Structure formats: structure tokens, C-alpha cells
PDB file with one MODEL, atoms N, CA, C and O in Angstrom:
MODEL        1
ATOM      1  N   MET A   1      71.085  96.055 100.306  1.00  0.00           N
ATOM      2  CA  MET A   1      72.523  95.953 100.796  1.00  0.00           C
ATOM      3  C   MET A   1      73.081  97.328 100.952  1.00  0.00           C
ATOM      4  O   MET A   1      72.908  98.188 100.089  1.00  0.00           O
ATOM      5  N   SER A   2      73.771  97.543 102.083  1.00  0.00           N
ATOM      6  CA  SER A   2      74.264  98.913 102.331  1.00  0.00           C
ATOM      7  C   SER A   2      75.587  99.126 101.558  1.00  0.00           C
ATOM      8  O   SER A   2      76.264  98.205 101.099  1.00  0.00           O
ATOM      9  N   ALA A   3      75.875 100.418 101.465  1.00  0.00           N
ATOM     10  CA  ALA A   3      77.123 100.728 100.595  1.00  0.00           C
ATOM     11  C   ALA A   3      78.288 100.151 101.305  1.00  0.00           C
ATOM     12  O   ALA A   3      79.201  99.622 100.671  1.00  0.00           O
ATOM     13  N   GLY A   4      78.292 100.234 102.604  1.00  0.00           N
ATOM     14  CA  GLY A   4      79.463  99.780 103.428  1.00  0.00           C
ATOM     15  C   GLY A   4      79.691  98.170 103.141  1.00  0.00           C
ATOM     16  O   GLY A   4      80.809  97.687 102.958  1.00  0.00           O
ATOM     17  N   LYS A   5      78.572  97.479 103.130  1.00  0.00           N
ATOM     18  CA  LYS A   5      78.757  96.079 102.968  1.00  0.00           C
ATOM     19  C   LYS A   5      79.188  95.716 101.494  1.00  0.00           C
ATOM     20  O   LYS A   5      79.854  94.705 101.273  1.00  0.00           O
ATOM     21  N   LEU A   6      78.807  96.528 100.548  1.00  0.00           N
ATOM     22  CA  LEU A   6      79.095  96.297  99.190  1.00  0.00           C
ATOM     23  C   LEU A   6      80.602  96.641  99.078  1.00  0.00           C
ATOM     24  O   LEU A   6      81.312  95.875  98.425  1.00  0.00           O
ATOM     25  N   ILE A   7      81.125  97.695  99.644  1.00  0.00           N
ATOM     26  CA  ILE A   7      82.460  98.077  99.532  1.00  0.00           C
ATOM     27  C   ILE A   7      83.378  96.983 100.213  1.00  0.00           C
ATOM     28  O   ILE A   7      84.443  96.657  99.687  1.00  0.00           O
ATOM     29  N   LEU A   8      82.955  96.451 101.347  1.00  0.00           N
ATOM     30  CA  LEU A   8      83.715  95.404 102.034  1.00  0.00           C
ATOM     31  C   LEU A   8      83.763  94.131 101.126  1.00  0.00           C
ATOM     32  O   LEU A   8      84.810  93.501 100.970  1.00  0.00           O
ATOM     33  N   GLY A   9      82.587  93.786 100.538  1.00  0.00           N
ATOM     34  CA  GLY A   9      82.595  92.635  99.749  1.00  0.00           C
ATOM     35  C   GLY A   9      83.438  92.737  98.593  1.00  0.00           C
ATOM     36  O   GLY A   9      84.163  91.784  98.311  1.00  0.00           O
ATOM     37  N   ILE A  10      83.433  93.828  97.853  1.00  0.00           N
ATOM     38  CA  ILE A  10      84.393  94.041  96.808  1.00  0.00           C
ATOM     39  C   ILE A  10      85.803  94.002  97.194  1.00  0.00           C
ATOM     40  O   ILE A  10      86.623  93.324  96.574  1.00  0.00           O
ATOM     41  N   LEU A  11      86.101  94.734  98.231  1.00  0.00           N
ATOM     42  CA  LEU A  11      87.535  94.800  98.694  1.00  0.00           C
ATOM     43  C   LEU A  11      87.949  93.361  99.121  1.00  0.00           C
ATOM     44  O   LEU A  11      89.072  92.953  98.825  1.00  0.00           O
ATOM     45  N   GLY A  12      87.085  92.596  99.796  1.00  0.00           N
ATOM     46  CA  GLY A  12      87.433  91.221 100.187  1.00  0.00           C
ATOM     47  C   GLY A  12      87.713  90.380  99.032  1.00  0.00           C
ATOM     48  O   GLY A  12      88.707  89.655  99.004  1.00  0.00           O
ATOM     49  N   GLY A  13      86.862  90.451  98.064  1.00  0.00           N
ATOM     50  CA  GLY A  13      87.081  89.642  96.742  1.00  0.00           C
ATOM     51  C   GLY A  13      88.405  89.952  96.052  1.00  0.00           C
ATOM     52  O   GLY A  13      89.132  89.072  95.592  1.00  0.00           O
ATOM     53  N   VAL A  14      88.688  91.330  96.005  1.00  0.00           N
ATOM     54  CA  VAL A  14      89.961  91.837  95.416  1.00  0.00           C
ATOM     55  C   VAL A  14      91.156  91.230  96.205  1.00  0.00           C
ATOM     56  O   VAL A  14      92.129  90.747  95.626  1.00  0.00           O
ATOM     57  N   ALA A  15      91.028  91.281  97.587  1.00  0.00           N
ATOM     58  CA  ALA A  15      92.114  90.768  98.333  1.00  0.00           C
ATOM     59  C   ALA A  15      92.327  89.260  98.228  1.00  0.00           C
ATOM     60  O   ALA A  15      93.456  88.772  98.177  1.00  0.00           O
ATOM     61  N   ALA A  16      91.276  88.586  98.198  1.00  0.00           N
ATOM     62  CA  ALA A  16      91.292  87.101  98.059  1.00  0.00           C
ATOM     63  C   ALA A  16      91.805  86.736  96.699  1.00  0.00           C
ATOM     64  O   ALA A  16      92.517  85.734  96.635  1.00  0.00           O
ATOM     65  N   GLY A  17      91.554  87.388  95.632  1.00  0.00           N
ATOM     66  CA  GLY A  17      92.075  87.224  94.340  1.00  0.00           C
ATOM     67  C   GLY A  17      93.592  87.509  94.275  1.00  0.00           C
ATOM     68  O   GLY A  17      94.358  86.776  93.649  1.00  0.00           O
ATOM     69  N   ALA A  18      93.973  88.562  94.921  1.00  0.00           N
ATOM     70  CA  ALA A  18      95.463  88.890  94.960  1.00  0.00           C
ATOM     71  C   ALA A  18      96.249  87.913  95.645  1.00  0.00           C
ATOM     72  O   ALA A  18      97.341  87.569  95.191  1.00  0.00           O
ATOM     73  N   ILE A  19      95.724  87.382  96.832  1.00  0.00           N
ATOM     74  CA  ILE A  19      96.472  86.431  97.570  1.00  0.00           C
ATOM     75  C   ILE A  19      96.558  85.178  96.937  1.00  0.00           C
ATOM     76  O   ILE A  19      97.600  84.529  97.020  1.00  0.00           O
ATOM     77  N   LEU A  20      95.484  84.720  96.251  1.00  0.00           N
ATOM     78  CA  LEU A  20      95.585  83.512  95.523  1.00  0.00           C
ATOM     79  C   LEU A  20      96.454  83.585  94.322  1.00  0.00           C
ATOM     80  O   LEU A  20      97.157  82.624  94.010  1.00  0.00           O
ATOM     81  N   GLY A  21      96.435  84.688  93.637  1.00  0.00           N
ATOM     82  CA  GLY A  21      97.328  84.932  92.482  1.00  0.00           C
ATOM     83  C   GLY A  21      98.839  84.842  93.040  1.00  0.00           C
ATOM     84  O   GLY A  21      99.670  84.196  92.402  1.00  0.00           O
ATOM     85  N   VAL A  22      99.133  85.404  94.065  1.00  0.00           N
ATOM     86  CA  VAL A  22     100.478  85.434  94.631  1.00  0.00           C
ATOM     87  C   VAL A  22     100.842  83.883  95.051  1.00  0.00           C
ATOM     88  O   VAL A  22     101.923  83.353  94.793  1.00  0.00           O
ATOM     89  N   LEU A  23      99.870  83.317  95.669  1.00  0.00           N
ATOM     90  CA  LEU A  23     100.255  81.948  96.132  1.00  0.00           C
ATOM     91  C   LEU A  23     100.529  80.912  95.037  1.00  0.00           C
ATOM     92  O   LEU A  23     101.291  79.966  95.236  1.00  0.00           O
ATOM     93  N   PHE A  24      99.882  81.114  93.860  1.00  0.00           N
ATOM     94  CA  PHE A  24     100.060  80.293  92.794  1.00  0.00           C
ATOM     95  C   PHE A  24     101.002  80.622  91.738  1.00  0.00           C
ATOM     96  O   PHE A  24     101.152  79.959  90.712  1.00  0.00           O
ATOM     97  N   ALA A  25     101.731  81.861  92.097  1.00  0.00           N
ATOM     98  CA  ALA A  25     102.903  82.308  91.245  1.00  0.00           C
ATOM     99  C   ALA A  25     104.077  81.424  91.526  1.00  0.00           C
ATOM    100  O   ALA A  25     104.330  80.996  92.652  1.00  0.00           O
ATOM    101  N   PRO A  26     104.814  81.159  90.407  1.00  0.00           N
ATOM    102  CA  PRO A  26     106.056  80.347  90.587  1.00  0.00           C
ATOM    103  C   PRO A  26     107.214  81.142  91.130  1.00  0.00           C
ATOM    104  O   PRO A  26     108.096  81.494  90.346  1.00  0.00           O
ATOM    105  N   GLU A  27     107.289  81.468  92.462  1.00  0.00           N
ATOM    106  CA  GLU A  27     108.309  82.183  93.080  1.00  0.00           C
ATOM    107  C   GLU A  27     108.832  81.465  94.340  1.00  0.00           C
ATOM    108  O   GLU A  27     108.089  80.644  94.878  1.00  0.00           O
ATOM    109  N   GLU A  28     109.898  81.679  94.787  1.00  0.00           N
ATOM    110  CA  GLU A  28     110.337  81.170  96.165  1.00  0.00           C
ATOM    111  C   GLU A  28     109.408  81.599  97.287  1.00  0.00           C
ATOM    112  O   GLU A  28     108.671  82.575  97.147  1.00  0.00           O
ATOM    113  N   GLY A  29     109.437  80.921  98.330  1.00  0.00           N
ATOM    114  CA  GLY A  29     108.514  81.206  99.482  1.00  0.00           C
ATOM    115  C   GLY A  29     108.788  82.509 100.138  1.00  0.00           C
ATOM    116  O   GLY A  29     107.831  83.156 100.563  1.00  0.00           O
ATOM    117  N   LYS A  30     110.018  82.966 100.266  1.00  0.00           N
ATOM    118  CA  LYS A  30     110.325  84.218 100.973  1.00  0.00           C
ATOM    119  C   LYS A  30     109.732  85.383 100.110  1.00  0.00           C
ATOM    120  O   LYS A  30     109.144  86.319 100.653  1.00  0.00           O
ATOM    121  N   LYS A  31     109.891  85.309  98.820  1.00  0.00           N
ATOM    122  CA  LYS A  31     109.269  86.408  98.019  1.00  0.00           C
ATOM    123  C   LYS A  31     107.758  86.311  98.052  1.00  0.00           C
ATOM    124  O   LYS A  31     107.103  87.353  98.083  1.00  0.00           O
ATOM    125  N   THR A  32     107.203  85.212  98.047  1.00  0.00           N
ATOM    126  CA  THR A  32     105.662  84.968  98.092  1.00  0.00           C
ATOM    127  C   THR A  32     105.244  85.584  99.392  1.00  0.00           C
ATOM    128  O   THR A  32     104.336  86.415  99.389  1.00  0.00           O
ATOM    129  N   ARG A  33     105.867  85.221 100.549  1.00  0.00           N
ATOM    130  CA  ARG A  33     105.394  85.692 101.794  1.00  0.00           C
ATOM    131  C   ARG A  33     105.557  87.196 101.861  1.00  0.00           C
ATOM    132  O   ARG A  33     104.634  87.827 102.375  1.00  0.00           O
ATOM    133  N   LYS A  34     106.570  87.821 101.425  1.00  0.00           N
ATOM    134  CA  LYS A  34     106.751  89.258 101.430  1.00  0.00           C
ATOM    135  C   LYS A  34     105.595  89.903 100.504  1.00  0.00           C
ATOM    136  O   LYS A  34     105.056  90.953 100.853  1.00  0.00           O
ATOM    137  N   LYS A  35     105.256  89.279  99.384  1.00  0.00           N
ATOM    138  CA  LYS A  35     104.201  89.883  98.481  1.00  0.00           C
ATOM    139  C   LYS A  35     102.782  89.729  99.205  1.00  0.00           C
ATOM    140  O   LYS A  35     101.946  90.628  99.108  1.00  0.00           O
ATOM    141  N   ILE A  36     102.547  88.597  99.911  1.00  0.00           N
ATOM    142  CA  ILE A  36     101.415  88.531 100.623  1.00  0.00           C
ATOM    143  C   ILE A  36     101.240  89.579 101.825  1.00  0.00           C
ATOM    144  O   ILE A  36     100.158  90.103 102.088  1.00  0.00           O
ATOM    145  N   ALA A  37     102.324  89.802 102.459  1.00  0.00           N
ATOM    146  CA  ALA A  37     102.405  90.771 103.582  1.00  0.00           C
ATOM    147  C   ALA A  37     102.155  92.175 102.978  1.00  0.00           C
ATOM    148  O   ALA A  37     101.313  92.916 103.486  1.00  0.00           O
ATOM    149  N   ASP A  38     102.879  92.542 101.902  1.00  0.00           N
ATOM    150  CA  ASP A  38     102.615  93.752 101.211  1.00  0.00           C
ATOM    151  C   ASP A  38     101.175  93.959 100.750  1.00  0.00           C
ATOM    152  O   ASP A  38     100.597  95.034 100.913  1.00  0.00           O
ATOM    153  N   LYS A  39     100.645  92.960 100.202  1.00  0.00           N
ATOM    154  CA  LYS A  39      99.268  93.080  99.669  1.00  0.00           C
ATOM    155  C   LYS A  39      98.316  93.259 100.932  1.00  0.00           C
ATOM    156  O   LYS A  39      97.391  94.071 100.930  1.00  0.00           O
ATOM    157  N   GLY A  40      98.607  92.468 101.969  1.00  0.00           N
ATOM    158  CA  GLY A  40      97.810  92.733 103.138  1.00  0.00           C
ATOM    159  C   GLY A  40      97.855  94.132 103.686  1.00  0.00           C
ATOM    160  O   GLY A  40      96.841  94.717 104.065  1.00  0.00           O
ATOM    161  N   ASN A  41      99.020  94.632 103.714  1.00  0.00           N
ATOM    162  CA  ASN A  41      99.219  96.055 104.259  1.00  0.00           C
ATOM    163  C   ASN A  41      98.493  96.981 103.215  1.00  0.00           C
ATOM    164  O   ASN A  41      97.832  97.902 103.693  1.00  0.00           O
ATOM    165  N   ASP A  42      98.535  96.853 101.894  1.00  0.00           N
ATOM    166  CA  ASP A  42      97.991  97.656 101.071  1.00  0.00           C
ATOM    167  C   ASP A  42      96.438  97.632 101.222  1.00  0.00           C
ATOM    168  O   ASP A  42      95.741  98.644 101.146  1.00  0.00           O
ATOM    169  N   PHE A  43      95.964  96.356 101.447  1.00  0.00           N
ATOM    170  CA  PHE A  43      94.522  96.071 101.626  1.00  0.00           C
ATOM    171  C   PHE A  43      94.042  96.858 102.897  1.00  0.00           C
ATOM    172  O   PHE A  43      93.071  97.614 102.859  1.00  0.00           O
ATOM    173  N   ALA A  44      94.756  96.640 103.979  1.00  0.00           N
ATOM    174  CA  ALA A  44      94.410  97.302 105.194  1.00  0.00           C
ATOM    175  C   ALA A  44      94.307  98.799 104.999  1.00  0.00           C
ATOM    176  O   ALA A  44      93.366  99.462 105.435  1.00  0.00           O
ATOM    177  N   GLY A  45      95.372  99.315 104.287  1.00  0.00           N
ATOM    178  CA  GLY A  45      95.328 100.758 104.154  1.00  0.00           C
ATOM    179  C   GLY A  45      94.148 101.251 103.410  1.00  0.00           C
ATOM    180  O   GLY A  45      93.585 102.299 103.728  1.00  0.00           O
ATOM    181  N   GLU A  46      93.708 100.384 102.262  1.00  0.00           N
ATOM    182  CA  GLU A  46      92.470 100.836 101.457  1.00  0.00           C
ATOM    183  C   GLU A  46      91.284 100.806 102.344  1.00  0.00           C
ATOM    184  O   GLU A  46      90.493 101.749 102.359  1.00  0.00           O
ATOM    185  N   ILE A  47      91.125  99.696 103.123  1.00  0.00           N
ATOM    186  CA  ILE A  47      89.974  99.600 104.012  1.00  0.00           C
ATOM    187  C   ILE A  47      89.909 100.804 104.975  1.00  0.00           C
ATOM    188  O   ILE A  47      88.866 101.420 105.194  1.00  0.00           O
ATOM    189  N   LYS A  48      91.096 101.090 105.530  1.00  0.00           N
ATOM    190  CA  LYS A  48      91.225 102.162 106.497  1.00  0.00           C
ATOM    191  C   LYS A  48      90.666 103.508 105.892  1.00  0.00           C
ATOM    192  O   LYS A  48      89.850 104.228 106.468  1.00  0.00           O
ATOM    193  N   GLY A  49      91.205 103.744 104.681  1.00  0.00           N
ATOM    194  CA  GLY A  49      90.744 104.853 103.880  1.00  0.00           C
ATOM    195  C   GLY A  49      89.335 105.000 103.582  1.00  0.00           C
ATOM    196  O   GLY A  49      88.743 106.078 103.633  1.00  0.00           O
ATOM    197  N   LYS A  50      88.771 103.807 103.246  1.00  0.00           N
ATOM    198  CA  LYS A  50      87.331 103.831 102.887  1.00  0.00           C
ATOM    199  C   LYS A  50      86.493 104.001 104.156  1.00  0.00           C
ATOM    200  O   LYS A  50      85.444 104.644 104.115  1.00  0.00           O
ATOM    201  N   PHE A  51      86.956 103.415 105.326  1.00  0.00           N
ATOM    202  CA  PHE A  51      86.103 103.621 106.481  1.00  0.00           C
ATOM    203  C   PHE A  51      86.229 105.208 106.973  1.00  0.00           C
ATOM    204  O   PHE A  51      85.284 105.799 107.496  1.00  0.00           O
ATOM    205  N   GLU A  52      87.381 105.742 106.758  1.00  0.00           N
ATOM    206  CA  GLU A  52      87.464 107.159 107.071  1.00  0.00           C
ATOM    207  C   GLU A  52      86.702 107.948 106.158  1.00  0.00           C
ATOM    208  O   GLU A  52      86.118 108.908 106.660  1.00  0.00           O
ATOM    209  N   ASP A  53      86.582 107.773 105.005  1.00  0.00           N
ATOM    210  CA  ASP A  53      85.707 108.394 103.994  1.00  0.00           C
ATOM    211  C   ASP A  53      84.315 108.257 104.418  1.00  0.00           C
ATOM    212  O   ASP A  53      83.547 109.217 104.484  1.00  0.00           O
ATOM    213  N   LEU A  54      83.964 106.921 104.735  1.00  0.00           N
ATOM    214  CA  LEU A  54      82.558 106.665 105.238  1.00  0.00           C
ATOM    215  C   LEU A  54      82.140 107.438 106.464  1.00  0.00           C
ATOM    216  O   LEU A  54      81.062 108.027 106.550  1.00  0.00           O
ATOM    217  N   TYR A  55      83.130 107.394 107.477  1.00  0.00           N
ATOM    218  CA  TYR A  55      82.925 108.071 108.706  1.00  0.00           C
ATOM    219  C   TYR A  55      82.620 109.581 108.404  1.00  0.00           C
ATOM    220  O   TYR A  55      81.631 110.090 108.931  1.00  0.00           O
ATOM    221  N   LYS A  56      83.384 110.274 107.622  1.00  0.00           N
ATOM    222  CA  LYS A  56      83.396 111.592 107.337  1.00  0.00           C
ATOM    223  C   LYS A  56      82.051 111.898 106.600  1.00  0.00           C
ATOM    224  O   LYS A  56      81.457 112.948 106.849  1.00  0.00           O
ATOM    225  N   ASN A  57      81.572 111.013 105.715  1.00  0.00           N
ATOM    226  CA  ASN A  57      80.223 111.204 105.076  1.00  0.00           C
ATOM    227  C   ASN A  57      79.156 111.085 105.993  1.00  0.00           C
ATOM    228  O   ASN A  57      78.260 111.928 105.945  1.00  0.00           O
ATOM    229  N   ILE A  58      79.110 110.161 106.829  1.00  0.00           N
ATOM    230  CA  ILE A  58      78.053 109.941 107.837  1.00  0.00           C
ATOM    231  C   ILE A  58      78.049 111.098 108.809  1.00  0.00           C
ATOM    232  O   ILE A  58      76.976 111.505 109.255  1.00  0.00           O
ATOM    233  N   LYS A  59      79.227 111.660 109.166  1.00  0.00           N
ATOM    234  CA  LYS A  59      79.370 112.747 110.102  1.00  0.00           C
ATOM    235  C   LYS A  59      78.837 114.017 109.547  1.00  0.00           C
ATOM    236  O   LYS A  59      78.211 114.805 110.258  1.00  0.00           O
ATOM    237  N   ASN A  60      79.093 114.245 108.190  1.00  0.00           N
ATOM    238  CA  ASN A  60      78.590 115.354 107.610  1.00  0.00           C
ATOM    239  C   ASN A  60      77.033 115.304 107.457  1.00  0.00           C
ATOM    240  O   ASN A  60      76.374 116.327 107.642  1.00  0.00           O
ATOM    241  N   HIS A  61      76.438 114.108 107.117  1.00  0.00           N
ATOM    242  CA  HIS A  61      75.005 113.881 107.013  1.00  0.00           C
ATOM    243  C   HIS A  61      74.406 114.136 108.388  1.00  0.00           C
ATOM    244  O   HIS A  61      73.365 114.788 108.469  1.00  0.00           O
ATOM    245  N   GLN A  62      75.009 113.654 109.479  1.00  0.00           N
ATOM    246  CA  GLN A  62      74.467 113.860 110.792  1.00  0.00           C
ATOM    247  C   GLN A  62      74.441 115.342 111.075  1.00  0.00           C
ATOM    248  O   GLN A  62      73.401 115.829 111.518  1.00  0.00           O
ATOM    249  N   GLU A  63      75.543 116.132 110.846  1.00  0.00           N
ATOM    250  CA  GLU A  63      75.479 117.509 111.077  1.00  0.00           C
ATOM    251  C   GLU A  63      74.451 118.339 110.197  1.00  0.00           C
ATOM    252  O   GLU A  63      73.880 119.339 110.634  1.00  0.00           O
ATOM    253  N   ASP A  64      74.266 117.833 108.913  1.00  0.00           N
ATOM    254  CA  ASP A  64      73.190 118.395 108.178  1.00  0.00           C
ATOM    255  C   ASP A  64      71.856 118.128 108.728  1.00  0.00           C
ATOM    256  O   ASP A  64      71.043 119.049 108.805  1.00  0.00           O
ATOM    257  N   LEU A  65      71.563 116.930 109.119  1.00  0.00           N
ATOM    258  CA  LEU A  65      70.309 116.632 109.722  1.00  0.00           C
ATOM    259  C   LEU A  65      69.970 117.410 110.952  1.00  0.00           C
ATOM    260  O   LEU A  65      68.854 117.890 111.155  1.00  0.00           O
ATOM    261  N   LEU A  66      71.020 117.514 111.787  1.00  0.00           N
ATOM    262  CA  LEU A  66      70.951 118.240 113.060  1.00  0.00           C
ATOM    263  C   LEU A  66      70.608 119.702 112.718  1.00  0.00           C
ATOM    264  O   LEU A  66      69.650 120.213 113.297  1.00  0.00           O
ATOM    265  N   GLN A  67      71.277 120.372 111.872  1.00  0.00           N
ATOM    266  CA  GLN A  67      70.970 121.757 111.419  1.00  0.00           C
ATOM    267  C   GLN A  67      69.559 121.880 110.924  1.00  0.00           C
ATOM    268  O   GLN A  67      68.835 122.809 111.283  1.00  0.00           O
ATOM    269  N   ASP A  68      69.157 120.900 110.062  1.00  0.00           N
ATOM    270  CA  ASP A  68      67.898 120.861 109.432  1.00  0.00           C
ATOM    271  C   ASP A  68      66.771 120.836 110.576  1.00  0.00           C
ATOM    272  O   ASP A  68      65.739 121.504 110.523  1.00  0.00           O
ATOM    273  N   THR A  69      67.113 119.992 111.584  1.00  0.00           N
ATOM    274  CA  THR A  69      66.085 119.751 112.724  1.00  0.00           C
ATOM    275  C   THR A  69      66.036 121.060 113.525  1.00  0.00           C
ATOM    276  O   THR A  69      64.954 121.467 113.950  1.00  0.00           O
ATOM    277  N   LYS A  70      67.185 121.734 113.744  1.00  0.00           N
ATOM    278  CA  LYS A  70      67.159 123.034 114.479  1.00  0.00           C
ATOM    279  C   LYS A  70      66.356 124.024 113.697  1.00  0.00           C
ATOM    280  O   LYS A  70      65.531 124.744 114.260  1.00  0.00           O
ATOM    281  N   ASN A  71      66.590 124.076 112.371  1.00  0.00           N
ATOM    282  CA  ASN A  71      65.952 124.981 111.597  1.00  0.00           C
ATOM    283  C   ASN A  71      64.414 124.825 111.646  1.00  0.00           C
ATOM    284  O   ASN A  71      63.684 125.806 111.785  1.00  0.00           O
ATOM    285  N   LEU A  72      63.960 123.607 111.533  1.00  0.00           N
ATOM    286  CA  LEU A  72      62.614 123.268 111.554  1.00  0.00           C
ATOM    287  C   LEU A  72      61.961 123.701 112.945  1.00  0.00           C
ATOM    288  O   LEU A  72      60.857 124.245 112.991  1.00  0.00           O
ATOM    289  N   ALA A  73      62.686 123.433 114.010  1.00  0.00           N
ATOM    290  CA  ALA A  73      62.199 123.730 115.351  1.00  0.00           C
ATOM    291  C   ALA A  73      62.135 125.304 115.473  1.00  0.00           C
ATOM    292  O   ALA A  73      61.190 125.820 116.069  1.00  0.00           O
ATOM    293  N   THR A  74      63.064 126.011 114.953  1.00  0.00           N
ATOM    294  CA  THR A  74      63.016 127.538 115.045  1.00  0.00           C
ATOM    295  C   THR A  74      61.776 127.950 114.125  1.00  0.00           C
ATOM    296  O   THR A  74      61.003 128.806 114.554  1.00  0.00           O
ATOM    297  N   ASN A  75      61.593 127.453 113.057  1.00  0.00           N
ATOM    298  CA  ASN A  75      60.522 127.911 112.251  1.00  0.00           C
ATOM    299  C   ASN A  75      59.135 127.665 112.818  1.00  0.00           C
ATOM    300  O   ASN A  75      58.171 128.392 112.576  1.00  0.00           O
ATOM    301  N   LYS A  76      59.104 126.605 113.578  1.00  0.00           N
ATOM    302  CA  LYS A  76      57.830 126.218 114.220  1.00  0.00           C
ATOM    303  C   LYS A  76      57.395 127.108 115.306  1.00  0.00           C
ATOM    304  O   LYS A  76      56.221 127.173 115.671  1.00  0.00           O
ATOM    305  N   LYS A  77      58.427 127.845 115.856  1.00  0.00           N
ATOM    306  CA  LYS A  77      58.087 128.683 117.043  1.00  0.00           C
ATOM    307  C   LYS A  77      57.383 130.014 116.661  1.00  0.00           C
ATOM    308  O   LYS A  77      57.043 130.807 117.539  1.00  0.00           O
TER     309      LYS A  77
ENDMDL
END
């Protein structure tokens, strides 16, 4: 299982648990809907941050591999 899928699975489980917790809380509907919207926005922000970190990590590895490949090609000559 890739790290990305693991992170998405964990975040999905946390979001589902938070939504269910809010839905079963004894509050009026307007407050409950606001809490769900807030949690959804928080979750979306977390996912965006995780994907940005993942993208930067992949980009750095790509640059490192490209440089290593160039170094190997230069050393072969």
C-alpha cells in the first residue's frame, strides 16, 4: 500500500468519525450543519496540505534522481 493511499484512508476515517460524532450530538440542526461544514473545510485543508507536502516530496526526489542520472552519465564519458 502506498503512503498516499494510507494517508487518504486515515484522513477519510477521521472525517467519517467526526461527521458521525457531530450528527449524533444532541444539538439543533443549524449548529450541527455548521459543525459539519466547518469539519469538512478543516478536512479539505488538511488533505490539501498533505497533497502539497507529497507533491514537494516527489518533486524533490525527481530532481535528485535527475541529478544522479546526469552525474552517472558524466562519469561514464
